C-alpha positions as CSV (number, residue, x, y, z in Angstrom):
1,M,-5.5,-20.1,-7.2
2,Q,-9.1,-21.0,-6.4
3,S,-7.8,-24.1,-4.5
4,T,-6.0,-21.9,-2.0
5,K,-7.1,-22.6,1.6
6,K,-4.9,-20.4,3.9
7,I,-3.4,-17.0,3.0
8,I,-1.0,-15.0,5.1
9,I,-1.3,-11.3,4.3
10,T,1.6,-9.3,5.7
11,G,1.1,-5.6,6.7
12,G,-2.7,-6.2,6.8
13,A,-3.4,-3.6,9.4
14,G,-1.9,-0.8,7.2
15,F,-3.6,1.5,4.7
16,I,-3.6,-0.7,1.6
17,G,-3.3,-4.0,3.6
18,S,-6.5,-3.4,5.5
19,H,-8.5,-3.0,2.2
20,V,-6.9,-6.1,0.8
21,V,-7.7,-8.1,4.0
22,R,-11.2,-6.9,4.1
23,R,-11.9,-7.8,0.5
24,F,-10.4,-11.3,0.8
25,V,-12.2,-12.1,4.1
26,K,-15.6,-10.9,2.8
27,N,-15.4,-12.2,-0.8
28,Y,-13.7,-15.6,0.0
29,P,-15.3,-17.2,3.1
30,Q,-13.7,-20.5,2.0
31,Y,-10.2,-19.0,2.6
32,T,-8.6,-18.6,6.0
33,I,-7.0,-15.2,6.1
34,I,-4.2,-14.6,8.6
35,N,-3.2,-10.9,9.0
36,L,0.5,-10.7,10.1
37,D,1.5,-7.2,11.1
38,K,4.2,-5.7,13.4
39,L,1.9,-2.8,14.2
40,T,4.3,0.0,13.6
41,Y,3.0,3.6,13.7
42,A,1.2,2.9,10.4
43,G,-0.5,-0.3,11.4
44,N,-4.0,0.3,12.9
45,L,-6.3,-2.6,13.8
46,A,-9.1,-0.2,14.2
47,N,-9.1,-0.2,10.4
48,L,-10.5,-3.8,10.5
49,K,-13.1,-3.5,13.3
50,D,-15.9,-4.6,10.9
51,I,-14.3,-8.0,10.1
52,E,-12.2,-8.8,13.3
53,N,-14.7,-11.4,14.5
54,E,-15.3,-13.1,11.1
55,P,-14.6,-16.9,11.4
56,N,-12.2,-16.9,8.5
57,Y,-10.0,-14.1,9.9
58,S,-7.3,-14.0,12.5
59,F,-4.6,-11.5,13.5
60,V,-1.0,-12.3,14.6
61,K,1.4,-9.6,15.8
62,G,4.9,-10.3,14.4
63,D,8.0,-8.9,12.7
64,I,9.0,-10.2,9.3
65,V,12.7,-9.2,10.1
66,D,12.7,-11.8,13.0
67,I,13.8,-14.9,11.1
68,Q,13.2,-17.3,13.9
69,F,9.7,-16.1,14.4
70,I,8.9,-16.2,10.7
71,N,10.2,-19.8,10.3
72,T,8.2,-21.0,13.3
73,F,5.1,-19.1,12.2
74,F,5.1,-20.7,8.7
75,E,5.7,-24.2,10.2
76,E,2.7,-23.7,12.6
77,Q,0.3,-22.0,10.0
78,Q,1.2,-24.0,6.9
79,P,0.0,-21.3,4.5
80,D,-0.7,-22.0,0.9
81,A,-0.1,-18.4,-0.2
82,I,1.4,-15.1,0.9
83,I,0.3,-11.6,-0.1
84,H,3.2,-9.5,1.0
85,L,2.3,-5.9,1.7
86,A,4.4,-5.3,4.9
87,A,6.9,-2.4,4.2
88,E,8.3,0.8,5.4
89,S,6.9,3.2,2.8
90,H,7.3,6.9,3.6
91,V,10.1,8.4,1.5
92,D,10.9,11.2,4.1
93,R,11.4,8.6,6.8
94,S,13.7,6.6,4.5
95,I,15.9,9.6,4.1
96,S,16.3,10.0,7.8
97,N,16.6,6.2,8.6
98,P,17.5,4.2,5.5
99,L,18.7,1.1,7.4
100,E,15.2,0.5,8.9
101,F,14.0,0.3,5.3
102,V,16.7,-2.1,4.3
103,M,15.8,-4.3,7.1
104,T,12.1,-4.4,6.7
105,N,11.8,-4.2,2.9
106,V,14.8,-6.3,1.9
107,V,15.7,-8.6,4.8
108,G,12.1,-9.1,5.8
109,T,11.1,-10.0,2.2
110,V,13.9,-12.5,1.9
111,N,12.9,-14.0,5.2
112,L,9.4,-14.6,3.9
113,L,10.8,-16.0,0.6
114,N,13.0,-18.5,2.4
115,A,10.2,-19.5,4.8
116,A,7.9,-20.2,1.8
117,K,10.5,-22.0,-0.2
118,N,11.5,-24.3,2.7
119,L,7.9,-25.0,3.7
120,W,6.7,-25.8,0.2
121,K,9.8,-27.9,-0.7
122,G,9.5,-27.4,-4.5
123,D,5.8,-28.3,-4.7
124,F,4.8,-24.8,-5.9
125,E,1.8,-25.7,-8.2
126,N,-1.0,-24.6,-6.0
127,K,1.1,-22.1,-3.9
128,R,1.7,-18.4,-4.6
129,F,4.0,-15.6,-3.2
130,Y,2.6,-12.3,-4.2
131,H,4.8,-9.3,-3.6
132,V,3.2,-5.8,-3.7
133,S,5.6,-3.1,-4.8
134,T,5.7,0.5,-6.0
135,D,6.2,2.5,-9.2
136,E,9.0,4.4,-7.5
137,V,11.5,1.6,-8.3
138,Y,11.4,3.0,-11.9
139,G,12.8,6.4,-10.9
140,T,11.5,9.5,-12.6
141,L,10.0,10.6,-15.9
142,G,10.2,13.7,-18.0
143,E,7.2,15.4,-19.5
144,D,6.5,12.3,-21.8
145,G,6.4,8.6,-21.5
146,M,5.0,6.1,-19.0
147,F,6.4,3.3,-16.9
148,T,5.7,-0.1,-18.3
149,E,6.6,-3.6,-16.9
150,N,9.8,-3.5,-19.0
151,T,11.0,-0.1,-17.8
152,A,14.6,-0.4,-16.3
153,Y,14.8,0.2,-12.5
154,D,16.4,3.5,-11.5
155,P,15.5,4.2,-7.8
156,H,16.4,7.6,-6.3
157,S,15.5,7.3,-2.7
158,P,16.4,4.9,0.1
159,Y,12.7,3.8,0.1
160,S,12.6,3.1,-3.6
161,A,16.0,1.4,-3.6
162,S,14.8,-0.9,-0.8
163,K,11.7,-1.8,-2.7
164,A,13.7,-2.3,-5.9
165,G,16.0,-4.7,-4.0
166,S,13.1,-6.7,-2.7
167,D,11.6,-7.0,-6.2
168,H,14.9,-8.4,-7.5
169,F,14.9,-11.0,-4.7
170,V,11.4,-12.1,-5.5
171,R,12.2,-12.6,-9.2
172,A,15.5,-14.3,-8.3
173,Y,13.5,-16.9,-6.2
174,H,11.3,-17.6,-9.1
175,D,14.2,-17.9,-11.5
176,T,16.5,-19.9,-9.2
177,Y,14.1,-22.0,-7.2
178,G,10.9,-22.1,-9.2
179,L,8.9,-20.4,-6.5
180,N,5.5,-19.3,-7.8
181,T,5.8,-15.6,-7.5
182,V,4.0,-12.5,-8.9
183,I,4.8,-8.9,-8.5
184,S,2.7,-5.7,-8.9
185,N,4.0,-2.2,-9.0
186,C,1.4,0.4,-8.2
187,S,1.1,4.3,-8.3
188,N,0.2,6.5,-5.3
189,N,-2.8,5.2,-3.4
190,Y,-5.5,7.4,-1.8
191,G,-8.7,6.6,0.0
192,S,-10.1,5.7,3.5
193,F,-7.9,4.6,6.5
194,H,-4.8,6.5,5.1
195,F,-2.3,7.5,7.7
196,P,-2.2,11.3,7.8
197,E,1.5,11.8,7.2
198,K,0.6,11.3,3.5
199,L,-0.3,14.1,1.2
200,I,-4.1,13.8,0.8
201,P,-5.1,12.8,4.4
202,L,-2.6,15.4,5.8
203,A,-4.2,18.1,3.6
204,I,-7.7,17.1,4.5
205,N,-6.9,17.2,8.2
206,N,-5.0,20.5,8.0
207,I,-7.6,22.2,5.9
208,K,-10.4,21.0,8.3
209,Q,-8.4,22.5,11.2
210,N,-7.4,25.7,9.3
211,K,-3.7,24.7,9.6
212,P,-1.1,25.3,6.9
213,V,-1.0,22.8,4.1
214,P,2.6,22.1,3.2
215,V,3.5,21.6,-0.5
216,Y,7.0,20.7,-1.5
217,G,8.8,23.0,-3.8
218,K,6.5,24.7,-6.3
219,G,4.1,21.8,-6.3
220,E,5.0,20.8,-9.8
221,N,5.8,17.1,-9.0
222,I,3.3,14.8,-10.9
223,R,1.9,11.6,-9.6
224,D,-0.6,9.1,-10.9
225,W,-3.3,8.4,-8.2
226,L,-5.0,5.1,-7.7
227,W,-8.1,4.6,-5.5
228,V,-7.2,2.1,-2.8
229,E,-10.3,0.0,-3.3
230,D,-9.4,-0.3,-7.0
231,H,-6.0,-1.4,-6.0
232,A,-7.4,-4.1,-3.7
233,R,-9.5,-5.3,-6.6
234,A,-6.5,-5.5,-8.9
235,I,-4.5,-7.4,-6.2
236,D,-7.5,-9.9,-6.1
237,V,-7.4,-10.4,-9.9
238,I,-3.6,-10.7,-10.1
239,F,-3.5,-13.1,-7.2
240,H,-6.1,-15.4,-8.8
241,K,-5.3,-15.1,-12.5
242,A,-1.7,-14.1,-13.1
243,A,0.9,-16.6,-14.5
244,A,3.8,-17.5,-12.3
245,G,6.8,-15.2,-12.6
246,S,4.7,-12.3,-14.1
247,T,4.6,-8.6,-13.2
248,Y,1.8,-6.1,-13.6
249,N,1.7,-2.4,-13.2
250,I,-1.4,-0.9,-11.5
251,G,-2.2,2.7,-12.1
252,G,-5.2,5.0,-11.9
253,H,-4.8,6.9,-15.2
254,N,-4.9,10.0,-13.1
255,E,-1.8,12.3,-13.5
256,W,-1.9,15.3,-11.3
257,K,0.5,18.0,-10.3
258,N,0.6,18.2,-6.5
259,I,-0.4,21.8,-6.5
260,D,-3.5,21.2,-8.7
261,L,-4.5,18.2,-6.6
262,I,-4.4,20.3,-3.4
263,K,-6.4,23.1,-5.1
264,L,-9.0,20.6,-6.1
265,L,-9.1,19.1,-2.6
266,S,-9.4,22.7,-1.2
267,S,-12.4,23.4,-3.4
268,I,-14.1,20.1,-2.5
269,L,-13.6,20.9,1.2
270,D,-14.8,24.5,0.8
271,N,-18.0,23.1,-0.5
272,K,-18.3,20.3,2.2
273,L,-17.5,22.7,5.1
274,G,-19.6,25.5,3.9
275,R,-16.7,27.9,3.3
276,D,-16.3,30.5,0.6
277,E,-14.7,29.3,-2.6
278,G,-10.9,29.7,-2.3
279,E,-10.8,30.1,1.4
280,S,-9.1,26.7,2.0
281,A,-6.6,27.3,-0.7
282,K,-5.2,30.3,1.3
283,L,-3.7,27.6,3.6
284,I,-1.3,26.3,1.0
285,T,2.2,26.8,2.2
286,Y,5.2,26.1,0.0
287,V,8.1,24.3,1.8
288,T,11.7,23.3,0.9
289,D,11.6,20.5,-1.6
290,R,12.4,16.9,-0.6
291,A,15.9,15.6,-1.4
292,G,15.9,13.4,-4.5
293,H,12.3,14.3,-5.2
294,D,11.3,12.6,-8.5
295,L,9.5,14.9,-10.9
296,R,6.9,12.7,-12.5
297,Y,5.5,9.1,-12.2
298,A,3.1,7.8,-14.8
299,I,1.9,4.1,-15.0
300,D,0.9,2.3,-18.1
301,A,-1.5,-0.3,-16.8
302,S,-2.6,-1.6,-20.2
303,K,-1.1,-5.1,-19.7
304,L,-3.3,-5.5,-16.7
305,K,-6.4,-4.4,-18.6
306,N,-5.6,-6.4,-21.7
307,E,-4.6,-9.7,-20.0
308,L,-6.7,-9.8,-16.9
309,G,-9.5,-7.3,-17.6
310,W,-8.9,-4.8,-14.8
311,E,-9.3,-1.0,-15.0
312,P,-10.1,1.7,-12.6
313,S,-13.8,1.8,-11.6
314,I,-14.1,5.6,-10.8
315,T,-12.4,8.9,-11.9
316,F,-10.1,10.7,-9.6
317,E,-12.6,13.4,-8.9
318,Q,-15.2,10.8,-7.8
319,G,-12.7,9.0,-5.6
320,L,-11.3,12.1,-4.0
321,E,-14.9,13.2,-3.1
322,K,-15.5,9.8,-1.6
323,T,-12.3,10.1,0.4
324,V,-13.2,13.5,1.7
325,D,-16.6,12.3,2.7
326,W,-15.1,9.4,4.6
327,Y,-12.7,11.5,6.6
328,L,-15.3,14.0,7.5
329,A,-17.6,11.1,8.6
330,N,-14.9,9.4,10.6
331,E,-13.6,12.1,12.8
332,K,-12.9,9.8,15.8
333,W,-10.7,7.6,13.6
334,L,-8.7,10.6,12.5
335,D,-8.5,12.0,16.1
336,D,-7.3,8.7,17.5
337,V,-4.6,8.5,14.8
338,T,-3.3,12.0,15.2
339,S,-3.4,11.7,19.0
340,G,-1.8,8.2,19.0
341,H,-4.7,6.7,20.8
342,Y,-5.2,4.1,18.0
343,Q,-2.0,2.3,19.3
344,D,-4.0,1.3,22.4
345,Y,-6.4,-0.8,20.3
346,Y,-4.3,-3.9,20.1
347,N,-4.0,-4.1,23.9
348,E,-7.7,-3.4,24.4
349,Q,-8.8,-6.0,21.9
350,Y,-6.2,-8.8,21.9
351,T,-4.1,-8.8,25.1
352,N,-6.7,-10.5,27.2
353,R,-8.2,-12.8,24.5
């Protein structure tokens, strides 16, 4: 894919997307990067302040569910590749509003697939449609075993069901039309610019403010955690090196019970904030478990390591400390997000341009 000239990255103002956009803009000045984002509550252009004026970067506000907009956008931009990260992703929100997840994650993905297929007209050799997905499509694990690329899909929430559906459509477009597609399924991400409804940034913010830290059930659910910058690096490698029609799992080799993670985070923050050891852990508050809460996820990322040479660059403890340092050093970003002021950034920066 080194010949690629123009790449559309959907959802590039979100948590993972902003890291991917930044990496591609900085590392590939020969590429033109177009960030397409609807700017829902989780999209924040302030995440990209450092690259917004780069000559190979532009932002377009748009909704992938709007088929007329997408078709016109593709005709105007003539992209050579799509890295598709736009998605509704919070499980709790999917439980309260599943249709929104179907529209964005399934219908939106099919709109993009159709636009790419119609634009490229069967000439797929130097084109690519990269779909970024989740390990939640595989369902849940017991105490043993790991998800591999051959694990059968068994989604348990409206969110994971919508992502499973989009994965199936991507594969169908490869098998039916020959579209050059790749898919990756990643474990839970953590790191800078993470919207504070998610476990780690929520806990950091609440501990900092001496507010209760909610933990579902008994905190025994287990997740594999992936540093977001390692994820962006994996996407880079897969985009450039993966064979058409292939799938890769991306994991951090970091299985943690939620309660153990929160206790580790509390200890790090006690040290950073000058508190007595154990003080922040007193804020842990157990709340009623989420409906359909999967017990354990674990990713086997050996295929990605063996075939493309990727593996995590840091341990979870190192990454978590980097994450805490970032949030403590970026209080304004966090305050703007929790107050909603970040949503004014688009109007301030783009309306009058």
